[in-house]
PDB file of N, CA, C and O in Angstrom:
ATOM      1  N   MET A   1     217.385 338.868  89.105  1.00  0.00           N
ATOM      2  CA  MET A   1     216.152 338.011  89.260  1.00  0.00           C
ATOM      3  C   MET A   1     216.257 337.159  88.118  1.00  0.00           C
ATOM      4  O   MET A   1     216.841 337.630  87.142  1.00  0.00           O
ATOM      5  N   THR A   2     215.766 335.895  88.043  1.00  0.00           N
ATOM      6  CA  THR A   2     215.473 334.945  87.060  1.00  0.00           C
ATOM      7  C   THR A   2     213.993 335.240  86.558  1.00  0.00           C
ATOM      8  O   THR A   2     213.240 335.892  87.282  1.00  0.00           O
ATOM      9  N   GLU A   3     213.605 334.799  85.417  1.00  0.00           N
ATOM     10  CA  GLU A   3     212.266 334.946  85.012  1.00  0.00           C
ATOM     11  C   GLU A   3     211.292 334.443  85.883  1.00  0.00           C
ATOM     12  O   GLU A   3     210.250 335.062  86.099  1.00  0.00           O
ATOM     13  N   LYS A   4     211.602 333.185  86.482  1.00  0.00           N
ATOM     14  CA  LYS A   4     210.773 332.477  87.335  1.00  0.00           C
ATOM     15  C   LYS A   4     210.471 333.308  88.741  1.00  0.00           C
ATOM     16  O   LYS A   4     209.382 333.359  89.313  1.00  0.00           O
ATOM     17  N   GLU A   5     211.588 333.883  89.114  1.00  0.00           N
ATOM     18  CA  GLU A   5     211.430 334.708  90.278  1.00  0.00           C
ATOM     19  C   GLU A   5     210.640 335.986  90.134  1.00  0.00           C
ATOM     20  O   GLU A   5     209.995 336.444  91.078  1.00  0.00           O
ATOM     21  N   LEU A   6     210.691 336.535  88.993  1.00  0.00           N
ATOM     22  CA  LEU A   6     209.972 337.700  88.545  1.00  0.00           C
ATOM     23  C   LEU A   6     208.405 337.377  88.435  1.00  0.00           C
ATOM     24  O   LEU A   6     207.532 338.195  88.723  1.00  0.00           O
ATOM     25  N   GLN A   7     208.164 336.058  87.973  1.00  0.00           N
ATOM     26  CA  GLN A   7     206.828 335.750  87.696  1.00  0.00           C
ATOM     27  C   GLN A   7     206.256 335.525  89.065  1.00  0.00           C
ATOM     28  O   GLN A   7     205.173 336.026  89.370  1.00  0.00           O
ATOM     29  N   GLU A   8     206.962 334.771  89.917  1.00  0.00           N
ATOM     30  CA  GLU A   8     206.478 334.457  91.543  1.00  0.00           C
ATOM     31  C   GLU A   8     206.328 335.737  92.093  1.00  0.00           C
ATOM     32  O   GLU A   8     205.287 335.889  92.732  1.00  0.00           O
ATOM     33  N   HIS A   9     207.124 336.752  92.015  1.00  0.00           N
ATOM     34  CA  HIS A   9     207.020 338.195  92.704  1.00  0.00           C
ATOM     35  C   HIS A   9     205.625 338.831  92.106  1.00  0.00           C
ATOM     36  O   HIS A   9     204.743 339.219  92.872  1.00  0.00           O
ATOM     37  N   ALA A  10     205.511 338.897  90.832  1.00  0.00           N
ATOM     38  CA  ALA A  10     204.246 339.515  90.166  1.00  0.00           C
ATOM     39  C   ALA A  10     202.883 338.801  90.699  1.00  0.00           C
ATOM     40  O   ALA A  10     201.891 339.426  91.073  1.00  0.00           O
ATOM     41  N   PHE A  11     203.003 337.440  90.669  1.00  0.00           N
ATOM     42  CA  PHE A  11     201.996 336.489  91.181  1.00  0.00           C
ATOM     43  C   PHE A  11     201.608 336.890  92.735  1.00  0.00           C
ATOM     44  O   PHE A  11     200.441 337.075  93.081  1.00  0.00           O
ATOM     45  N   LYS A  12     202.521 336.980  93.455  1.00  0.00           N
ATOM     46  CA  LYS A  12     202.350 337.176  94.911  1.00  0.00           C
ATOM     47  C   LYS A  12     201.733 338.837  95.111  1.00  0.00           C
ATOM     48  O   LYS A  12     200.820 339.112  95.890  1.00  0.00           O
ATOM     49  N   GLU A  13     202.379 339.750  94.315  1.00  0.00           N
ATOM     50  CA  GLU A  13     201.841 341.039  94.416  1.00  0.00           C
ATOM     51  C   GLU A  13     200.325 341.158  93.999  1.00  0.00           C
ATOM     52  O   GLU A  13     199.490 341.769  94.667  1.00  0.00           O
ATOM     53  N   LEU A  14     200.050 340.450  92.727  1.00  0.00           N
ATOM     54  CA  LEU A  14     198.720 340.380  92.363  1.00  0.00           C
ATOM     55  C   LEU A  14     197.636 339.868  93.432  1.00  0.00           C
ATOM     56  O   LEU A  14     196.538 340.387  93.630  1.00  0.00           O
ATOM     57  N   LEU A  15     198.156 338.771  94.064  1.00  0.00           N
ATOM     58  CA  LEU A  15     197.286 338.237  95.247  1.00  0.00           C
ATOM     59  C   LEU A  15     197.151 339.144  96.286  1.00  0.00           C
ATOM     60  O   LEU A  15     196.081 339.262  96.884  1.00  0.00           O
ATOM     61  N   LYS A  16     198.268 339.883  96.593  1.00  0.00           N
ATOM     62  CA  LYS A  16     197.925 340.742  97.792  1.00  0.00           C
ATOM     63  C   LYS A  16     196.979 342.053  97.403  1.00  0.00           C
ATOM     64  O   LYS A  16     196.359 342.702  98.245  1.00  0.00           O
ATOM     65  N   LYS A  17     196.981 342.280  96.210  1.00  0.00           N
ATOM     66  CA  LYS A  17     195.970 343.313  95.861  1.00  0.00           C
ATOM     67  C   LYS A  17     194.559 342.788  95.708  1.00  0.00           C
ATOM     68  O   LYS A  17     193.603 343.563  95.752  1.00  0.00           O
ATOM     69  N   VAL A  18     194.424 341.601  95.546  1.00  0.00           N
ATOM     70  CA  VAL A  18     193.136 340.795  95.631  1.00  0.00           C
ATOM     71  C   VAL A  18     192.637 340.879  97.164  1.00  0.00           C
ATOM     72  O   VAL A  18     191.512 341.220  97.527  1.00  0.00           O
ATOM     73  N   VAL A  19     193.669 340.510  97.948  1.00  0.00           N
ATOM     74  CA  VAL A  19     193.243 340.654  99.358  1.00  0.00           C
ATOM     75  C   VAL A  19     192.875 342.102  99.859  1.00  0.00           C
ATOM     76  O   VAL A  19     191.969 342.352 100.653  1.00  0.00           O
ATOM     77  N   ASP A  20     193.649 342.941  99.321  1.00  0.00           N
ATOM     78  CA  ASP A  20     193.475 344.381  99.866  1.00  0.00           C
ATOM     79  C   ASP A  20     192.006 344.800  99.473  1.00  0.00           C
ATOM     80  O   ASP A  20     191.313 345.430 100.271  1.00  0.00           O
ATOM     81  N   ASN A  21     191.542 344.429  98.207  1.00  0.00           N
ATOM     82  CA  ASN A  21     190.293 344.704  97.673  1.00  0.00           C
ATOM     83  C   ASN A  21     189.138 343.911  98.344  1.00  0.00           C
ATOM     84  O   ASN A  21     187.971 344.275  98.195  1.00  0.00           O
ATOM     85  N   GLY A  22     189.485 342.787  99.112  1.00  0.00           N
ATOM     86  CA  GLY A  22     188.337 342.022  99.758  1.00  0.00           C
ATOM     87  C   GLY A  22     187.478 342.887 100.732  1.00  0.00           C
ATOM     88  O   GLY A  22     187.988 343.274 101.783  1.00  0.00           O
ATOM     89  N   GLN A  23     186.339 343.165 100.452  1.00  0.00           N
ATOM     90  CA  GLN A  23     185.574 344.112 101.252  1.00  0.00           C
ATOM     91  C   GLN A  23     185.067 343.307 102.607  1.00  0.00           C
ATOM     92  O   GLN A  23     184.677 343.875 103.627  1.00  0.00           O
ATOM     93  N   ASN A  24     185.140 342.020 102.439  1.00  0.00           N
ATOM     94  CA  ASN A  24     184.529 341.270 103.623  1.00  0.00           C
ATOM     95  C   ASN A  24     185.620 340.704 104.577  1.00  0.00           C
ATOM     96  O   ASN A  24     185.337 339.938 105.498  1.00  0.00           O
ATOM     97  N   TYR A  25     186.899 341.130 104.300  1.00  0.00           N
ATOM     98  CA  TYR A  25     187.989 340.840 105.066  1.00  0.00           C
ATOM     99  C   TYR A  25     188.370 341.738 106.119  1.00  0.00           C
ATOM    100  O   TYR A  25     188.497 342.932 105.847  1.00  0.00           O
ATOM    101  N   THR A  26     188.584 341.288 107.377  1.00  0.00           N
ATOM    102  CA  THR A  26     189.044 342.322 108.490  1.00  0.00           C
ATOM    103  C   THR A  26     190.494 342.615 108.211  1.00  0.00           C
ATOM    104  O   THR A  26     191.212 341.963 107.454  1.00  0.00           O
ATOM    105  N   GLU A  27     190.839 343.675 108.911  1.00  0.00           N
ATOM    106  CA  GLU A  27     192.400 344.009 108.703  1.00  0.00           C
ATOM    107  C   GLU A  27     193.159 342.912 109.134  1.00  0.00           C
ATOM    108  O   GLU A  27     194.078 342.580 108.385  1.00  0.00           O
ATOM    109  N   LYS A  28     192.979 342.225 110.238  1.00  0.00           N
ATOM    110  CA  LYS A  28     193.577 341.054 110.808  1.00  0.00           C
ATOM    111  C   LYS A  28     193.688 339.909 109.512  1.00  0.00           C
ATOM    112  O   LYS A  28     194.750 339.409 109.144  1.00  0.00           O
ATOM    113  N   MET A  29     192.604 339.679 109.033  1.00  0.00           N
ATOM    114  CA  MET A  29     192.468 338.662 108.003  1.00  0.00           C
ATOM    115  C   MET A  29     193.352 339.058 106.861  1.00  0.00           C
ATOM    116  O   MET A  29     194.185 338.273 106.408  1.00  0.00           O
ATOM    117  N   LYS A  30     193.168 340.360 106.352  1.00  0.00           N
ATOM    118  CA  LYS A  30     194.087 340.779 105.359  1.00  0.00           C
ATOM    119  C   LYS A  30     195.703 340.485 105.675  1.00  0.00           C
ATOM    120  O   LYS A  30     196.471 339.924 104.894  1.00  0.00           O
ATOM    121  N   SER A  31     196.004 340.944 106.871  1.00  0.00           N
ATOM    122  CA  SER A  31     197.333 340.714 107.366  1.00  0.00           C
ATOM    123  C   SER A  31     197.862 339.325 107.365  1.00  0.00           C
ATOM    124  O   SER A  31     198.989 339.038 106.962  1.00  0.00           O
ATOM    125  N   ASP A  32     196.979 338.457 107.844  1.00  0.00           N
ATOM    126  CA  ASP A  32     197.251 336.973 107.988  1.00  0.00           C
ATOM    127  C   ASP A  32     197.546 336.385 106.511  1.00  0.00           C
ATOM    128  O   ASP A  32     198.507 335.651 106.280  1.00  0.00           O
ATOM    129  N   LEU A  33     196.586 336.804 105.521  1.00  0.00           N
ATOM    130  CA  LEU A  33     196.696 336.348 104.206  1.00  0.00           C
ATOM    131  C   LEU A  33     197.745 336.706 103.522  1.00  0.00           C
ATOM    132  O   LEU A  33     198.267 335.934 102.718  1.00  0.00           O
ATOM    133  N   LYS A  34     198.233 338.022 103.764  1.00  0.00           N
ATOM    134  CA  LYS A  34     199.452 338.529 103.224  1.00  0.00           C
ATOM    135  C   LYS A  34     200.739 337.707 103.558  1.00  0.00           C
ATOM    136  O   LYS A  34     201.661 337.445 102.785  1.00  0.00           O
ATOM    137  N   GLU A  35     200.603 337.343 104.920  1.00  0.00           N
ATOM    138  CA  GLU A  35     201.719 336.561 105.347  1.00  0.00           C
ATOM    139  C   GLU A  35     201.806 335.308 104.809  1.00  0.00           C
ATOM    140  O   GLU A  35     202.904 334.805 104.574  1.00  0.00           O
ATOM    141  N   ILE A  36     200.605 334.652 104.548  1.00  0.00           N
ATOM    142  CA  ILE A  36     200.485 333.297 103.800  1.00  0.00           C
ATOM    143  C   ILE A  36     201.045 333.537 102.471  1.00  0.00           C
ATOM    144  O   ILE A  36     201.836 332.676 102.086  1.00  0.00           O
ATOM    145  N   ILE A  37     200.802 334.549 101.660  1.00  0.00           N
ATOM    146  CA  ILE A  37     201.354 334.969 100.416  1.00  0.00           C
ATOM    147  C   ILE A  37     202.711 335.028 100.397  1.00  0.00           C
ATOM    148  O   ILE A  37     203.322 334.376  99.550  1.00  0.00           O
ATOM    149  N   ASP A  38     203.357 335.787 101.289  1.00  0.00           N
ATOM    150  CA  ASP A  38     204.765 336.027 101.336  1.00  0.00           C
ATOM    151  C   ASP A  38     205.585 334.889 101.626  1.00  0.00           C
ATOM    152  O   ASP A  38     206.711 334.797 101.135  1.00  0.00           O
ATOM    153  N   HIS A  39     205.067 333.939 102.450  1.00  0.00           N
ATOM    154  CA  HIS A  39     205.890 332.874 102.780  1.00  0.00           C
ATOM    155  C   HIS A  39     205.596 331.706 102.076  1.00  0.00           C
ATOM    156  O   HIS A  39     206.280 330.720 102.351  1.00  0.00           O
ATOM    157  N   GLY A  40     204.644 331.594 101.148  1.00  0.00           N
ATOM    158  CA  GLY A  40     204.440 330.549 100.183  1.00  0.00           C
ATOM    159  C   GLY A  40     205.558 330.184  99.292  1.00  0.00           C
ATOM    160  O   GLY A  40     206.102 331.111  98.692  1.00  0.00           O
ATOM    161  N   LYS A  41     205.957 329.070  99.122  1.00  0.00           N
ATOM    162  CA  LYS A  41     206.981 328.870  98.149  1.00  0.00           C
ATOM    163  C   LYS A  41     206.476 328.580  96.839  1.00  0.00           C
ATOM    164  O   LYS A  41     207.216 328.806  95.882  1.00  0.00           O
ATOM    165  N   SER A  42     205.322 328.111  96.649  1.00  0.00           N
ATOM    166  CA  SER A  42     204.689 327.744  95.306  1.00  0.00           C
ATOM    167  C   SER A  42     203.264 328.263  95.283  1.00  0.00           C
ATOM    168  O   SER A  42     202.729 328.604  96.338  1.00  0.00           O
ATOM    169  N   PRO A  43     202.647 328.334  94.155  1.00  0.00           N
ATOM    170  CA  PRO A  43     201.100 328.613  93.988  1.00  0.00           C
ATOM    171  C   PRO A  43     200.366 327.675  94.843  1.00  0.00           C
ATOM    172  O   PRO A  43     199.410 328.050  95.522  1.00  0.00           O
ATOM    173  N   GLU A  44     200.777 326.499  94.827  1.00  0.00           N
ATOM    174  CA  GLU A  44     200.019 325.274  95.275  1.00  0.00           C
ATOM    175  C   GLU A  44     200.114 325.434  97.023  1.00  0.00           C
ATOM    176  O   GLU A  44     199.175 325.284  97.805  1.00  0.00           O
ATOM    177  N   GLU A  45     201.443 325.759  97.340  1.00  0.00           N
ATOM    178  CA  GLU A  45     201.440 325.879  98.805  1.00  0.00           C
ATOM    179  C   GLU A  45     200.523 327.074  99.255  1.00  0.00           C
ATOM    180  O   GLU A  45     199.773 326.892 100.214  1.00  0.00           O
ATOM    181  N   ILE A  46     200.544 328.255  98.629  1.00  0.00           N
ATOM    182  CA  ILE A  46     199.888 329.348  99.047  1.00  0.00           C
ATOM    183  C   ILE A  46     198.398 328.921  99.097  1.00  0.00           C
ATOM    184  O   ILE A  46     197.705 329.159 100.086  1.00  0.00           O
ATOM    185  N   CYS A  47     197.918 328.272  97.978  1.00  0.00           N
ATOM    186  CA  CYS A  47     196.610 327.792  97.850  1.00  0.00           C
ATOM    187  C   CYS A  47     196.211 326.839  99.259  1.00  0.00           C
ATOM    188  O   CYS A  47     195.275 327.053 100.029  1.00  0.00           O
ATOM    189  N   GLU A  48     197.078 325.894  99.321  1.00  0.00           N
ATOM    190  CA  GLU A  48     196.624 325.004 100.521  1.00  0.00           C
ATOM    191  C   GLU A  48     196.627 325.811 101.812  1.00  0.00           C
ATOM    192  O   GLU A  48     195.736 325.620 102.639  1.00  0.00           O
ATOM    193  N   ALA A  49     197.603 326.716 102.024  1.00  0.00           N
ATOM    194  CA  ALA A  49     197.667 327.391 103.269  1.00  0.00           C
ATOM    195  C   ALA A  49     196.449 328.173 103.393  1.00  0.00           C
ATOM    196  O   ALA A  49     195.847 328.253 104.463  1.00  0.00           O
ATOM    197  N   THR A  50     196.064 328.760 102.312  1.00  0.00           N
ATOM    198  CA  THR A  50     194.854 329.657 102.366  1.00  0.00           C
ATOM    199  C   THR A  50     193.583 328.944 102.595  1.00  0.00           C
ATOM    200  O   THR A  50     192.680 329.452 103.261  1.00  0.00           O
ATOM    201  N   LEU A  51     193.490 327.728 102.033  1.00  0.00           N
ATOM    202  CA  LEU A  51     192.368 326.905 102.354  1.00  0.00           C
ATOM    203  C   LEU A  51     192.334 326.487 103.820  1.00  0.00           C
ATOM    204  O   LEU A  51     191.305 326.562 104.490  1.00  0.00           O
ATOM    205  N   ALA A  52     193.491 326.047 104.289  1.00  0.00           N
ATOM    206  CA  ALA A  52     193.649 325.736 105.741  1.00  0.00           C
ATOM    207  C   ALA A  52     193.160 326.935 106.611  1.00  0.00           C
ATOM    208  O   ALA A  52     192.349 326.766 107.522  1.00  0.00           O
ATOM    209  N   TYR A  53     193.713 328.220 106.277  1.00  0.00           N
ATOM    210  CA  TYR A  53     193.292 329.355 107.059  1.00  0.00           C
ATOM    211  C   TYR A  53     191.917 329.653 106.962  1.00  0.00           C
ATOM    212  O   TYR A  53     191.346 330.044 107.980  1.00  0.00           O
ATOM    213  N   PHE A  54     191.230 329.523 105.806  1.00  0.00           N
ATOM    214  CA  PHE A  54     189.783 329.693 106.026  1.00  0.00           C
ATOM    215  C   PHE A  54     188.931 328.629 106.625  1.00  0.00           C
ATOM    216  O   PHE A  54     187.827 328.840 107.127  1.00  0.00           O
ATOM    217  N   ALA A  55     189.531 327.442 106.537  1.00  0.00           N
ATOM    218  CA  ALA A  55     188.888 326.290 107.327  1.00  0.00           C
ATOM    219  C   ALA A  55     189.093 326.541 108.916  1.00  0.00           C
ATOM    220  O   ALA A  55     188.174 326.177 109.650  1.00  0.00           O
ATOM    221  N   MET A  56     190.083 327.059 109.414  1.00  0.00           N
ATOM    222  CA  MET A  56     190.203 327.496 110.771  1.00  0.00           C
ATOM    223  C   MET A  56     189.497 328.470 111.147  1.00  0.00           C
ATOM    224  O   MET A  56     189.096 328.478 112.311  1.00  0.00           O
ATOM    225  N   CYS A  57     189.177 329.506 110.284  1.00  0.00           N
ATOM    226  CA  CYS A  57     188.465 330.663 110.649  1.00  0.00           C
ATOM    227  C   CYS A  57     186.995 330.212 110.775  1.00  0.00           C
ATOM    228  O   CYS A  57     186.329 330.739 111.667  1.00  0.00           O
ATOM    229  N   ARG A  58     186.452 329.344 110.021  1.00  0.00           N
ATOM    230  CA  ARG A  58     185.170 328.845 110.172  1.00  0.00           C
ATOM    231  C   ARG A  58     184.855 328.106 111.514  1.00  0.00           C
ATOM    232  O   ARG A  58     183.732 328.133 112.017  1.00  0.00           O
ATOM    233  N   TRP A  59     185.802 327.519 111.999  1.00  0.00           N
ATOM    234  CA  TRP A  59     185.615 326.741 113.390  1.00  0.00           C
ATOM    235  C   TRP A  59     185.953 327.673 114.581  1.00  0.00           C
ATOM    236  O   TRP A  59     185.774 327.227 115.714  1.00  0.00           O
ATOM    237  N   GLN A  60     186.377 328.798 114.434  1.00  0.00           N
ATOM    238  CA  GLN A  60     186.686 329.725 115.636  1.00  0.00           C
ATOM    239  C   GLN A  60     185.364 330.363 115.855  1.00  0.00           C
ATOM    240  O   GLN A  60     185.218 331.187 116.758  1.00  0.00           O
TER     241      GLN A  60
END
C-alpha cells in the first residue's frame, strides 16, 4: 500500500468508529453510513454523500 492508501484507510476506519459511537444513530443508519464511508473515493465525496443521506433522512 502507498502512503496515500494507508492514510485513506486510517481516515475511513476513524470515521467508522465515530459512527459506531453515535448514540442517536439506529443500527440501519450506522450500516448505511459505513457503506457510504467504504465506497467513498475521497473525503469530499464521503462528506457530500453523508450530507445527502442526512438530507434524505429528514424528508422521510
